[in-house]
C-alpha positions in Angstrom: 0.1 0.0 0.0 1.7 3.3 -1.0 1.2 6.5 1.7 1.5 10.4 0.6 5.3 9.7 1.6 5.6 8.1 -1.5 8.6 8.9 -3.4 8.2 10.7 -7.2 9.8 7.8 -8.5 6.7 5.4 -7.1 4.1 8.1 -8.2 5.5 8.0 -11.5 5.3 4.7 -12.1 1.9 4.6 -10.3 1.0 7.2 -13.5 2.5 5.0 -16.0 0.3 1.9 -14.9 -2.8 4.0 -14.5 -2.3 5.7 -18.8 -2.0 1.2 -18.9 -5.6 1.0 -17.4 -4.5 -0.8 -14.0 -7.0 0.0 -11.5 -4.6 -0.9 -8.7 -2.5 1.7 -9.4 -5.8 4.1 -9.9 -6.6 2.4 -6.1 -2.6 3.2 -5.0 -2.3 7.1 -6.4 -5.6 8.1 -5.0 -4.4 6.8 -1.5 -0.9 8.0 -2.3 -2.2 12.0 -4.1 -5.9 12.6 -2.8 -4.9 14.5 0.2 -2.4 16.7 -1.8 -4.3 17.3 -4.5 -7.6 17.9 -2.4 -6.0 21.0 -0.6 -4.6 22.6 -3.2 -8.6 22.0 -5.2 -9.6 23.7 -1.6 -6.6 26.3 -1.8 -8.1 27.5 -5.4 -11.7 27.2 -4.5 -12.2 28.1 -0.9 -15.7 25.5 -0.6 -15.1 22.2 1.1 -17.8 20.7 -0.8 -16.6 22.0 -4.3 -13.2 20.8 -3.5 -14.3 17.5 -2.7 -16.0 17.2 -6.1 -13.3 18.8 -8.1 -10.9 16.2 -6.7 -13.4 13.4 -7.7 -13.0 15.6 -11.5 -9.5 15.4 -11.3 -9.0 11.4 -10.6 -11.7 11.0 -13.8 -9.1 13.6 -16.1 -5.9 11.6 -14.5 -7.7 8.0 -15.3 -8.5 9.8 -19.1 -5.0 11.4 -19.4 -2.5 9.6 -17.5 -1.0 8.7 -21.0 -0.3 12.3 -21.6 2.0 12.2 -18.3 5.5 10.8 -19.9 5.7 13.5 -22.6 5.4 16.6 -20.1 8.5 16.3 -18.6 7.1 17.3 -15.0 7.3 15.8 -11.9 5.0 13.2 -11.1 3.5 15.7 -8.6 4.2 19.2 -10.7 1.7 17.3 -12.9 -1.0 16.5 -10.9 -1.3 19.4 -8.8 -1.4 21.5 -12.5 -4.2 19.4 -13.3 -5.8 19.6 -10.1 -5.4 23.2 -10.0 -6.7 23.8 -13.8 -10.2 22.0 -12.9 -10.3 23.6 -9.8 -10.3 27.1 -11.4 -12.7 25.8 -14.1 -15.0 25.5 -11.5 -14.3 28.9 -10.1 -14.8 30.2 -13.6 -17.9 28.5 -14.1 -19.2 29.3 -10.9 -18.5 32.8 -11.8 -20.0 32.6 -14.9 -23.2 31.4 -13.5 -23.0 34.3 -11.1 -22.7 37.2 -14.1 -25.4 35.3 -15.1 -27.7 36.1 -12.5 -26.5 39.5 -12.2 -27.4 40.2 -15.3 -31.2 38.8 -15.4 -31.3 40.7 -12.4 -30.6 43.6 -14.1 -33.3 43.0 -16.6 -35.7 42.8 -13.7 -34.2 45.6 -12.1 -35.9 49.3 -12.3 -33.3 51.2 -13.8 -34.4 54.6 -12.0 -32.4 56.0 -9.4 -33.1 55.0 -5.9 -34.1 57.2 -3.1 -30.6 57.1 -1.9 -29.4 57.9 -5.4 -31.4 60.5 -5.5 -30.5 62.3 -2.5 -27.0 61.7 -2.9 -26.9 63.2 -6.7 -29.5 66.3 -5.2 -26.3 67.2 -2.8 -23.6 67.0 -5.3 -25.4 69.1 -7.9 -25.9 71.4 -4.8 -22.3 71.5 -4.4 -21.6 72.0 -8.2 -24.0 74.5 -8.2 -22.3 76.9 -5.8 -18.6 76.1 -7.0 -19.8 76.9 -10.5 -20.8 80.1 -8.8 -17.8 80.6 -7.9 -16.6 81.1 -11.5 -17.1 83.9 -13.9 -20.3 84.0 -15.7 -19.6 83.3 -19.2 -17.3 80.6 -17.9 -19.8 79.1 -16.5 -21.8 78.8 -18.7 -19.8 77.5 -21.4 -18.7 74.9 -18.4 -22.4 73.9 -18.6 -23.3 73.5 -22.2 -19.6 71.8 -23.0 -20.2 69.0 -19.8 -23.8 69.2 -18.8 -25.7 70.2 -23.1 -23.0 69.1 -25.0 -22.0 71.4 -27.1 -18.7 71.1 -28.6 -15.4 73.6 -28.0 -16.1 74.7 -31.6 -19.2 75.7 -31.3 -18.4 77.2 -28.0 -15.8 79.4 -29.4 -18.5 80.7 -32.0 -20.3 81.4 -29.4 -18.3 83.4 -27.1 -16.3 85.4 -29.6 -13.0 84.2 -28.4 -10.4 81.5 -30.1 -10.6 77.8 -30.3 -7.6 77.1 -28.3 -8.7 80.2 -26.1 -12.1 78.0 -24.7 -9.9 75.3 -24.8 -7.8 77.3 -22.0 -10.7 78.3 -20.5 -12.7 74.9 -19.8 -9.6 73.5 -18.6 -8.7 76.0 -16.2 -12.3 76.1 -15.0 -12.8 72.7 -14.5 -9.5 72.8 -12.3 -10.9 75.5 -9.9 -13.9 73.7 -9.8 -12.3 70.4 -9.2 -10.2 72.5 -6.2 -14.0 73.6 -4.5 -15.2 70.7 -4.6 -12.4 69.4 -2.5 -12.7 71.8 0.1 
């Protein structure tokens, strides 16, 4: 009977015998390595039940793909741990995709209108922004509102205020810097 203290050569021999569909070798490989592979899966998945299921899937893969071990050139435990780690990561990705699918479905049901808390926060922010815009020169405050709240282009604003385009860009950049300073107070 093999233990978890098996040497790399013993584990390598077991894997090669599993490739030949030797069930006794498979049982011994399981006994010698399952605890280590379970630990690997548990570290990735952080759920004992899911890690146990992943280990079972790992050993199915080992049974089916043991013939590939010889060509990898890896140590036997490195190869087994890589199989376990990849299986656990696949399960983790599947879990995330399932959660993402639920969230997507929830978004379709959810009312897109802001809730009371969001409206209260937005109203407070709007008052702060209006106060800071009031500290700017009137025509610069108008230009900021037109550019960033109404979507007017810099060229339209430059024509409306009868200033060169680069001057309008400078007005807006400096105005935004003053607004940032004001909002950070």
